[in-house]
N, C-alpha and C positions, 0 to 999 in steps of 0.2 A: 078349106074349100078347094074344089077342083079348079084347075086353070081354065082360062077361056071364059071367065065370068064377064057378063055385060049387064049394064044397068037397063032396066025396063024403061025408065024415064030419067035420063041423066040430068035433066033440069032440077030434079029433086035434090041433088047434091052437087051444086056447081062448084067448080074449082075457084078458090078465092084469089083475088088479085094480089100482087106483091104488096107487102105491108112494111111501111116505115113508121116506127113509133115516134110520135110527137105529141106529148101530153099538153093539153091546154092548161096554163097556170091558173091558180085560184086567185080571185080578187075579193070575194065575199065569203069569209070563213063562217062555217056553221058549227054549233056545239051545244053545250048545256044551256038551258034546262031541258030542251026537247030532243036533244041528240047526244050521242056519245062524244066525249072530248077526243079530238084527233088533231092537235095542233103542235105536238112536241116536235123537236128538231134533233134527230130524224123522227119521222112519223111513227116508224115501227121497224121491226126486223122481219126478214124474209127467209123461209126455209124452202128450198126447191129440191125435189128428188125426181130424177128421170132414169128410167130403166130402159136402155136401148137394146142391149143384147143379153142373152141368157145362156146358162150352162148347157141347156138342152139344145143340141145342134138342130133339132127338128123345129124348134120355135124360132121363127124368123125375126131378125132385128126390126125394131120399130123405126123404120126410116121416116125421116121428117120430124121426129120428136126433138132433134137438136134445134130446129128452127123455132119450135114452140118454146123451148128453154130460152133461146136468145130473146124472143119477143117478151116473155114474162119478165126476164131480168131487166130489160130496157124499160118496160112499162113501169114497174114498181120503183126502179131507181129514179126515174124522172119524177115520180109522184112523191118521193121523199123517204123511201125505205132503204135502210143501210144494214150493216152487219149481216150481210147476205151469206147464207150457208148453202152450198150446192153439193149434192152427192150424185154420182153417176154410176150406174150399174153396180150398186152395192148389194151385198148379200143381206138376208134378213138380220143376221146378227150385227153386221156393220151398220145397217139402217137404224136399228133400235139403239145402238150405242151412240150414233150421231144425234139422234133425237134427244137422248138423255143428256148428252153434253150440251146441246143447244138450249134445252129448257132451263139450264142452270146459268146461262149467260147473264151478266150484269145488265146488259142493255134493256132487258124486259122491265126493269124497275124504272127506267128513265124514259120510256116511250109510251105512247098511248094505244098502240094496236099491234096485231100480229097477222102475218099472211103465211100460209103453208100450202104448197102446191105439190101434188104427187101425180106422176104420169107413168103408166105401165099397162101391161096386159092384166086382165082381171076377170072375176066372175062374182056375181052378187055384190056384197059389200066388202070384198077382199081383192087384193092385187098381188101380183107376183113380184118377188125380189129377183135378183139376177140368178140366184141359186135354185129357183123354182119353188122356194118356200113361200107360203102365203103370209101377207101382212094384212090384218083387218083394219079397215078405215077407223073403226072405233079405237083401236090401239093407238093410232097416231094422235087422235083427238085427246085421249086420256093423258098424254104426256104434258098437256097444257091446261089441265083442269086445276081446280083450286087447291088440290092436295099436292100435285106434282110440280106446279108452277105458280105459287102464291103471288108472285110479282105481277101476274096478269089478271088477278081477280078484279072483276068489274070492268075489264077492258075488252073491246070487241076483237074477236078472233075469227078470221076468214080462212076456211079450208076449201081448196079446189081439187077435186079428184077426177082425173082424166083416165078412165079405164072402162072396159066392157063390164056389164053386170048380168050378162046372160047371152044366149045364142039368138035371140029374136032379132029380126030385121025390120026396120021401119020402111024399107023400100022393097019393091018386087025384084027378085033376082031370077034370072033364067040360067039354065045349064049349070046349076050349082048343086053340090052335095054337101052334107054336113058331116064333120068328123065328130063322132059321138064318144071318142076316147079321151075327152078332155076331163080334167079334174072338176068335180063339183063341190058344193059346200059340204056334203056329207063326208068328204075325204079328209076334212080338217076337224080336229077336236077343238071346240070353241068353249072357252071358259069366260063367262061374263062377270065383271066385277062392278058393283054399283059405285059410282063416284059422283061427286057434286060437279056437274058440268053446267056452266052458264055462259051467256054472252057469246055463243058459238053460232056461226052462220056457215052452212055447208052447201057447196055447189057441186053437183054431179053432172058429168058430161052427157049422161043418158039416164033413162028411167029404169027401174028394176026389171031384169029379165031381157034387156036389149043390149045390142052392141053399141060401141062408140067408134066413129069413123076417124080416119087419118089419111092424108095424102102423103105419099113418099117424098115429094119434093115441095110441098106447100104447108105441111103440118096439119094439125087437126082443125076442122071447122069451128069447134067449140072454143079452143084457146084463141084462135084467130079472131073470132067474133068478140070475145071478152076484151081482147086488147083494143080492137077498133072502138067499141062502145066506151070503154073506160077512158081511153086517151082523149076522146072528144067530149064526154059528158060528165066525167067525175068531178069537174070543178064546180058543178052546180046541182048535181043530182045525187040523192042518197042511194045506198046499196040496193034496196028493194027495187027502186025505180030503174037502176042500171041493169039489174038482172032481168026485169021485164022487157027492157029493150033488147037484151041479149037473146032472150027466147023468141021475141018477134023477128029478130034478124037472122036467126039460125035457119039453115036450109030445111025444107019440108021433111027431109029424111032423118033429121037429127032432133031427138027429143031431149029434154033436160029436166032435172029435178032440183028443188031447193028444200033444205031442211033448216029449221031454226030451233035452237035449244036455249030457251030462256033469253032470247035476244030481244031486249025490252025497248030499245030506243032506235031512232033513225041513226044511220052511220054514214057520215060524209068523209071521203078520203082527204078532202082539202089539199089537193096537190100543191107542191111547193109553188109559192109565188115567184115572180121573176127576181124579186129582191132576195128571197131565200136561196134561190139557185145560185145567185152571184156571191152570196156570203159563205156558203158551205164549201168544203173541199170537193169541188166539182170533179166528176170523172171524165168530163169532156174538156176540150180546149176552151180558152177564154173566148168571148164573143168576137174578138177581132180575127180569130182563126189562125193567129200567128204565134202565139205563146202559150205553152202549157202552164197550168197553175202549179207552182212548187213552193207553197208557203207553209206547209204543215211542219210540225215539230215532233219528231225529226222529219227531214225532207223525204226519207224513205229508208228501206233496209238495203244493205249490200252483202251479197253472198260471194265468197271467194273460194274457188276450188284450185288448188295448186298441186299439180302432179309432175312438176319439173324440178330437178335438182339444180341448185345454184341460183335460184331466182328469189330467194328469201328477201333480199334487199329491195327488189322491185315490189314485192308484196307489202312490205312494211311501208314503203313510200305511198303506195295506193291507199293503204289503210289510213295513213295520216292525212292524205289529200281529202278523202271523202269524209273523215271525221271533221276536218276544218270546214267543209262545205255544209255541215249540219246533218250528215247521214248517220244512221246507226249501223256500224260495221260489225257483222257477226264474226266469230272466230273462224279462221280459214280451215278448210277441210283438206286432207292430204291422201294421196294414193288410193283413189276410189275405183272399185270395179264398177261395171256398167250398172248393175242392179242397185248398188249402193248409191251411185250418182243419181239415178232416176228417183230413188226414194228421197234423197236430200232435196232435189229440185221440186219434187211433188210436195214435200213438207213446206218448203219455202213458199211455193205458190199459194198454199192454204193459210199462210200467216195473215194477221191483220195488217194490211198494207196502208201506206200513207199516200202522198201525192206522186210518188215515183218509186222505181226499184232498179237495182243494178246487179248484174250477175257477171262475174269475172272468172274466166277459165284459163289456166296455164297448164298445158299438157301437150301430148303428142297429137298429130293430125295427119290427114291424108286427103288433100283436096277440100271438098265440102263436108268433111267428116271430122269429128273429134274421136280420139281413140283413148279409151280408158285403160287403166293399169292391167286389165286382163286381156288387152289387145282386141277388144270388141268395139266396132264402130258405132257411133251415134251421129246421124246427120244433123245439120244445122236446123232443118225443119222439125225433126223430132225433138230437138233440144228446146226450141222456142215455142212449140205447140202447147207445152204445159202452161204457157202464160197467155193463151188467147182468151177472148172474152168469156167463153163457156167454162174453161178449166180454172180460170183465175178471175172471177167477176169483180173482186175488190180492186183490180188494176185495170178494169175496162176503161178505155178512153184516157188512160194515164201513160206517161212516157216510161218506156222500159229500155234500159241501156244494157247491151251485151258486149263485153270486151273479151275477145277470144284470141289468145296469143298461143300459137301452136308451133311445134317443131315437126317438120315432115318426117314421117316414118313409113317404112315399107313392112314393118312388123305387124301386119294385120291380114287375116285371111280374106281372100277375095270374096268368098261367099258372105262374109260378114258385111262387106260393103253392099253387096247385092240385096241381102235380106233387109238391111236398114233402109235402103232406098225404096224397096217395095212397100215396106210398112208405111212410109210417108205418102208415096205417090198414089197408092190405092185409095187413100182417104182424102185426097186433095183436089179431086176433079169431079165435076158434076156434068152429066150428059143430059141433053135435051130430051124430054119425053112428051108425047102427045098430051094435050091438056086433059083428056078424060081418062088417063091411065094412072097407075100407081096408087090406087085406092086400097087401103087396108083397114082392118078393124082391130081395136085394142082388146081382143079376147084371146081365146085359145085356138082360133083359126084365123086364116088370112085370106083376103081376096087377092088372088094372083092375077092382076089385070095387065101387068106389063113388067118387063125387066127394068129396074131402075138402079140408081146409085145414090150413095149417101152424100148429102150436102154438108160440108164442114165450113163454118165461117172462117174467112181469111184472117190471119193475124194482122194486127194493126198497132200503130203507135210504138213500134219497135225500131231501135237503132242498133245495127250490128257493126262493131268496129273489129275487123279481123286482120290479124298480122300472122303470116306464116313464115317461119325461118327454115331455109333449106339446109338440113343437116342436123347434127347433134347440138342441143342447147348447152351453152356454157356461159361463163361470166362475160365473155367478149361480145356475144351477140344475143343475149337473152332479152 
């Protein structure tokens, strides 16, 4: 849509107030014979897919969607959902592979329910992956039918889709034009396969043919409203009642749709009671706010990257110390180029983590930068950002120790320092925007109401122990 768009009546889509997730614990659990059972510990597993940026440079990033992800993760974690799988900006092929891997997880045999959330641009009952390829909503659901995921037979499965389903506007817009060059349903060859699908509850952020709104620095009204209603009412209200409250609480400009596929019983989330929260491996600090919980077995994983010669004895001592403390110490990695190091860190962040994690780096450095074996700089911020609450939800609220032992080197190109710094700082600050600006739609067009910036959640629960040696590393001062 053209720039300079204004709302005919801005009260139809008010900007939501800042949201802090605080789920009311359950005290009166509901279940059979009149409702689905949902009292396992954990209650279920969560799959979250968020597509923020796309291969087509003309398709604008979905600013604000990171805040939606953060809220969803916090909401369902507090309610008792674990084994959380998060994918960001995945291609169609990567998404389908992740779904196939997830539906085979052993957790589904031991839990009572499933939650799947997808957020992207879309049209009809399809959404865009990051490579502009379509993924049908039905495809996602079929991964968890009785054939593809028999462990979930008879168990409630909740799907939430936040994406546009057409170009229609719920609100009057002035000074706007429509881009008719968007892909429609006819551009995708659809092959439908009959599968036995039951106990499925589908929530759409909008009705067929209409857009779905999102604020650049507040997230989407739909996800925001779901989180507010669920955290306050899920302890006593079944799913149908919750979604009726969501629809009543949505702004006038935002319509929504519910579909139920052989969903036969009431479904209560039965959020963790206070006792359950205290008994599980909490992702938050203990109630006194002074001590993290580190009682898991093992206490956590330890990743060691050693790019310094002559430090093998140090590494062996560190391995022995952490093994004695009850940690699982992975085999050390050696002489990594930057891309190799990023992949290893990324793989480590996606592991099934316990109550804590430790990352140890021995290598070259230059000020606030680590220098890999190919002399390319990686800032501390870029290094640790892989372990923030969004990129590594299994460690959210848990202590993360980084031990960085570097020897100063000038053998790094100045532009590498500059590029690494820009990559971090451009994504680390949020500018204030007027309250009625930054409104977008999750379709093939955008409402360009104001220039805005991406909000990235700050890293937390991280302890950096940094030692830098001036000169070449050897046995005398390693």
